[in-house]
C-alpha positions as CSV (number, residue, x, y, z in Angstrom):
1,X,86.9,96.2,101.6
2,X,86.6,93.1,103.8
3,X,83.7,92.5,106.1
4,X,84.8,93.7,109.5
5,X,84.3,90.2,110.9
6,X,86.9,88.5,108.8
7,X,90.4,89.0,110.0
8,X,93.5,88.2,108.2
9,X,97.2,87.7,108.9
10,X,99.6,88.4,105.9
11,X,102.4,85.7,106.0
12,X,104.2,87.2,102.9
13,X,104.9,90.9,103.1
14,X,108.0,92.4,101.7
15,X,109.2,95.7,103.6
16,X,111.8,98.0,101.9
17,X,112.7,101.6,102.6
18,X,114.1,104.5,100.4
19,X,116.5,105.3,103.2
20,X,119.5,104.1,101.3
21,X,122.1,105.5,103.4
22,X,121.0,103.4,106.5
23,X,120.0,100.6,104.3
24,X,121.9,100.0,101.1
25,X,120.2,98.1,98.5
26,X,121.5,95.3,95.9
27,X,119.1,95.2,93.0
28,X,121.5,93.2,90.6
29,X,119.8,90.7,88.5
30,X,116.3,92.1,89.2
31,X,113.7,90.7,87.1
32,X,112.0,93.8,86.2
33,X,115.3,95.7,85.6
34,X,117.4,97.4,87.9
35,X,116.6,101.0,87.0
36,X,112.9,100.1,87.4
37,X,113.4,98.6,90.8
38,X,115.4,101.9,91.9
39,X,112.7,104.1,90.7
40,X,110.1,101.8,92.5
41,X,112.0,102.0,95.9
42,X,112.4,105.9,95.6
43,X,108.7,106.5,94.6
44,X,106.8,103.9,96.4
45,X,108.8,102.4,99.6
46,X,107.1,99.6,101.5
47,X,107.9,100.7,104.8
48,X,106.2,99.8,108.1
49,X,104.3,102.9,108.2
50,X,103.0,102.3,104.9
51,X,102.2,98.8,105.2
52,X,100.5,99.0,108.7
53,X,98.3,101.8,107.0
54,X,97.2,99.2,104.4
55,X,96.6,96.5,107.1
56,X,94.6,98.6,109.4
57,X,92.2,99.5,106.5
58,X,92.0,96.0,105.5
59,X,91.4,94.0,108.6
60,X,95.0,92.6,108.9
61,X,96.0,91.8,112.4
62,X,99.6,91.3,111.7
63,X,102.0,89.6,109.4
64,X,105.5,88.5,108.4
65,X,108.4,90.9,107.1
66,X,109.7,88.5,104.7
67,X,113.3,89.5,103.6
68,X,113.0,90.8,100.0
69,X,115.8,89.1,97.9
70,X,115.2,91.4,95.0
71,X,116.1,94.6,96.9
72,X,118.5,93.4,99.8
73,X,119.6,90.0,98.9
74,X,121.0,88.4,102.2
75,X,121.4,91.6,104.1
76,X,118.4,91.3,106.5
77,X,118.9,94.5,108.3
78,X,115.8,96.3,107.4
79,X,113.6,93.3,107.7
80,X,115.2,92.7,111.2
81,X,114.7,96.2,112.3
82,X,111.1,96.2,111.4
83,X,110.5,93.1,113.1
84,X,112.2,94.3,116.3
85,X,110.4,97.6,116.5
86,X,107.0,96.1,116.0
87,X,106.7,92.8,117.5
88,X,103.1,93.5,118.2
89,X,102.4,93.6,114.4
90,X,104.9,91.2,112.8
91,X,108.0,88.9,113.0
92,X,110.8,88.6,110.5
93,X,111.3,86.0,108.0
94,X,115.1,86.0,107.0
95,X,117.1,84.9,103.9
96,X,120.3,83.5,104.2
97,X,122.4,81.0,102.0
98,X,121.9,77.5,103.5
99,X,125.0,76.3,101.7
100,X,127.3,79.2,103.2
101,X,129.6,77.9,106.0
102,X,128.9,81.2,108.0
103,X,125.1,80.8,107.9
104,X,124.6,78.5,111.0
105,X,126.3,80.9,113.2
106,X,124.5,84.1,111.5
107,X,121.3,82.5,111.9
108,X,121.8,81.4,115.6
109,X,122.8,85.1,116.5
110,X,119.8,86.5,114.7
111,X,117.4,84.0,116.0
112,X,118.7,84.6,119.8
113,X,118.8,88.4,119.5
114,X,115.7,89.2,117.4
115,X,112.2,88.9,116.6
116,X,112.8,86.2,114.0
117,X,110.1,83.7,113.2
118,X,111.6,81.8,110.1
119,X,114.2,81.4,107.6
120,X,113.6,81.4,103.8
121,X,115.4,79.3,101.4
122,X,115.6,80.0,97.6
123,X,117.2,78.5,94.8
124,X,117.1,76.9,91.3
125,X,117.7,73.3,90.1
126,X,121.3,72.2,89.1
127,X,122.2,70.7,85.6
128,X,120.7,67.4,86.6
129,X,117.3,69.0,87.7
130,X,118.0,68.6,91.5
131,X,117.7,70.8,94.4
132,X,121.0,70.1,96.4
133,X,121.0,73.5,98.2
134,X,117.9,72.4,100.1
135,X,119.7,69.4,101.9
136,X,123.5,69.4,101.3
137,X,125.7,68.6,104.3
138,X,126.1,72.4,104.7
139,X,122.5,73.1,104.4
140,X,121.7,70.5,107.0
141,X,123.9,72.4,109.6
142,X,121.4,75.5,108.8
143,X,118.3,73.1,109.4
144,X,119.8,72.1,112.7
145,X,120.1,75.5,113.9
146,X,116.7,76.4,112.8
147,X,115.3,73.4,114.6
148,X,117.1,74.3,117.7
149,X,115.6,77.7,117.9
150,X,112.2,76.7,116.7
151,X,112.2,78.5,113.5
152,X,109.8,77.8,110.5
153,X,111.6,76.9,107.5
154,X,110.1,78.7,104.3
155,X,111.1,77.2,100.9
156,X,110.6,78.7,97.5
157,X,112.2,76.7,94.7
158,X,112.5,78.0,91.1
159,X,111.3,78.1,88.4
160,X,107.5,78.3,89.3
161,X,106.4,75.0,88.1
162,X,105.7,71.8,90.0
163,X,108.8,69.8,90.8
164,X,108.7,66.2,92.1
165,X,112.6,66.4,92.8
166,X,112.2,69.6,94.9
167,X,109.1,68.3,96.8
168,X,110.5,65.1,97.4
169,X,113.5,66.6,99.2
170,X,111.1,68.7,101.2
171,X,109.2,65.6,102.2
172,X,112.4,64.0,103.3
173,X,113.6,67.3,105.2
174,X,110.0,67.3,107.0
175,X,110.5,63.8,108.0
176,X,114.0,64.3,109.5
177,X,112.8,67.6,111.1
178,X,109.5,66.4,112.4
179,X,109.3,69.3,115.0
180,X,110.0,72.0,112.2
181,X,107.3,73.8,110.5
182,X,108.1,73.8,106.6
183,X,106.1,76.5,104.7
184,X,105.9,76.1,100.8
185,X,105.8,79.5,99.3
186,X,103.2,79.8,96.7
187,X,101.8,76.5,97.7
188,X,104.8,74.8,96.0
189,X,103.7,76.0,92.6
190,X,100.4,74.5,91.7
191,X,100.1,73.5,88.0
192,X,98.2,75.8,85.9
193,X,97.9,74.0,82.6
194,X,95.4,71.4,83.4
195,X,92.3,73.4,84.9
196,X,91.5,73.4,88.4
197,X,91.7,69.6,88.5
198,X,95.3,69.7,87.6
199,X,96.6,72.2,90.0
200,X,97.4,69.6,92.7
201,X,99.0,66.8,91.0
202,X,100.7,63.4,92.2
203,X,103.8,65.3,93.3
204,X,101.6,67.6,95.6
205,X,99.6,64.7,96.7
206,X,102.6,63.1,98.2
207,X,102.7,65.8,100.8
208,X,99.3,65.3,102.1
209,X,100.4,62.9,105.1
210,X,103.4,64.9,106.2
211,X,101.7,67.0,108.8
212,X,104.7,69.6,109.3
213,X,104.4,70.9,105.8
214,X,102.1,73.8,105.3
215,X,101.1,75.7,102.3
216,X,101.1,79.6,101.6
217,X,98.9,80.8,98.7
218,X,99.8,84.3,97.6
219,X,98.7,86.8,95.1
220,X,101.2,85.2,92.6
221,X,99.1,82.3,92.6
222,X,95.8,84.1,92.3
223,X,97.3,86.1,89.3
224,X,98.2,82.9,87.6
225,X,95.0,81.4,88.2
226,X,93.0,84.4,86.8
227,X,95.3,84.5,83.7
228,X,94.7,80.7,83.0
229,X,91.0,80.6,83.8
230,X,91.4,78.3,87.1
231,X,88.9,79.1,89.9
232,X,90.7,80.4,93.0
233,X,87.9,79.4,95.3
234,X,87.8,75.9,93.9
235,X,91.6,75.6,94.1
236,X,91.7,76.6,97.8
237,X,88.7,74.2,98.4
238,X,90.8,71.4,96.9
239,X,93.9,72.3,98.9
240,X,92.0,72.2,102.1
241,X,90.5,69.0,101.2
242,X,93.9,67.5,100.6
243,X,95.9,69.0,103.3
244,X,93.4,70.1,105.9
245,X,92.6,73.5,107.0
246,X,95.1,73.9,109.6
247,X,97.8,73.6,106.7
248,X,96.9,76.3,104.4
249,X,97.4,80.1,104.8
250,X,97.5,83.3,102.9
251,X,100.1,85.9,102.1
252,X,99.9,88.8,100.0
253,X,103.3,89.3,98.4
254,X,103.0,92.8,98.7
255,X,106.2,94.9,97.9
256,X,106.8,92.5,95.1
257,X,103.5,91.9,93.2
258,X,102.0,95.1,91.8
259,X,98.3,94.4,92.7
260,X,96.8,97.0,94.9
261,X,96.7,95.8,98.5
262,X,92.9,96.2,98.9
263,X,92.3,94.1,95.8
264,X,94.8,91.5,97.0
265,X,92.6,91.1,100.3
266,X,89.4,91.1,98.4
267,X,90.7,88.3,96.2
268,X,92.0,86.4,99.2
269,X,88.5,86.5,100.9
270,X,86.8,85.7,97.5
271,X,89.1,82.6,97.3
272,X,88.2,81.3,100.5
273,X,84.5,81.6,99.8
274,X,84.0,77.9,99.6
275,X,85.2,77.3,103.0
276,X,83.0,77.4,106.2
277,X,83.4,80.0,108.8
278,X,85.8,77.9,110.7
279,X,88.1,76.9,107.9
280,X,88.1,80.4,106.7
281,X,89.4,81.8,109.8
282,X,92.2,79.3,110.1
283,X,93.3,79.7,106.4
284,X,93.1,83.7,106.5
285,X,94.1,84.2,110.0
286,X,94.9,81.6,112.6
287,X,97.5,79.4,110.7
288,X,99.6,82.2,109.7
289,X,99.6,83.8,113.2
290,X,100.4,80.3,114.7
291,X,103.5,79.9,112.4
292,X,104.7,83.4,112.0
293,X,103.2,85.3,115.1
294,X,106.8,85.9,116.4
295,X,108.0,86.8,119.9
296,X,105.0,88.8,121.4
């Protein structure tokens, strides 16, 4: 359990319910297998009641309900309802297809009528290894709407390895939309093959001088570091040295990653052990609350 004085803000929690009549699911293509996901949803739903109990026991003041693509794809109904019902605890981060011509209007309606703090974009490279879904003409319309409504843009590119083509597009978007905060999920995939010194390579260093790009480290990163012998605390120290303590934040990935929540919190606190008290407070709590605090 964390020390009482350490507060955290969970920028990356996935909510889902086993009330399938009200909130139908779409688990096609689930990495763990469709039957396995269905069984998990039925037996262990990540409802607001469940997650708030975990938060209260672990010193979490609030967080973000990040739309869970595995279960709901781009039907954001449950995440939106959770955010609307509990604005004192969290806000909603949507997932929509940036390339869809319907997305700008959908995004505007959701941003205007609900407790939404961000939009998450996800995709794979094309045959040439590029990521046009980030900044195609259609996608730029979505970025314009998000900027107009003051939403954060959360980017998760696949596969989970460092990609200069993806990150260079993110840099260009950050400069074009200078008032928009862009949060890189899983810290933009640090390298794990070159030890701690190789986690933040040249492609990540190029982001250091773009102040509206922020970095979200999650349990996915911590698990990968443990598997490859990388010291998580040294990584977080390096990230703060490179980007500054105001640009790094924590998120659990609860509801997707299977690590028990108290262990996630303990590992997050340990990963910030080389920071001073002010840096730790910003990384574990203040930065996340500033970006994803929602309409309180």
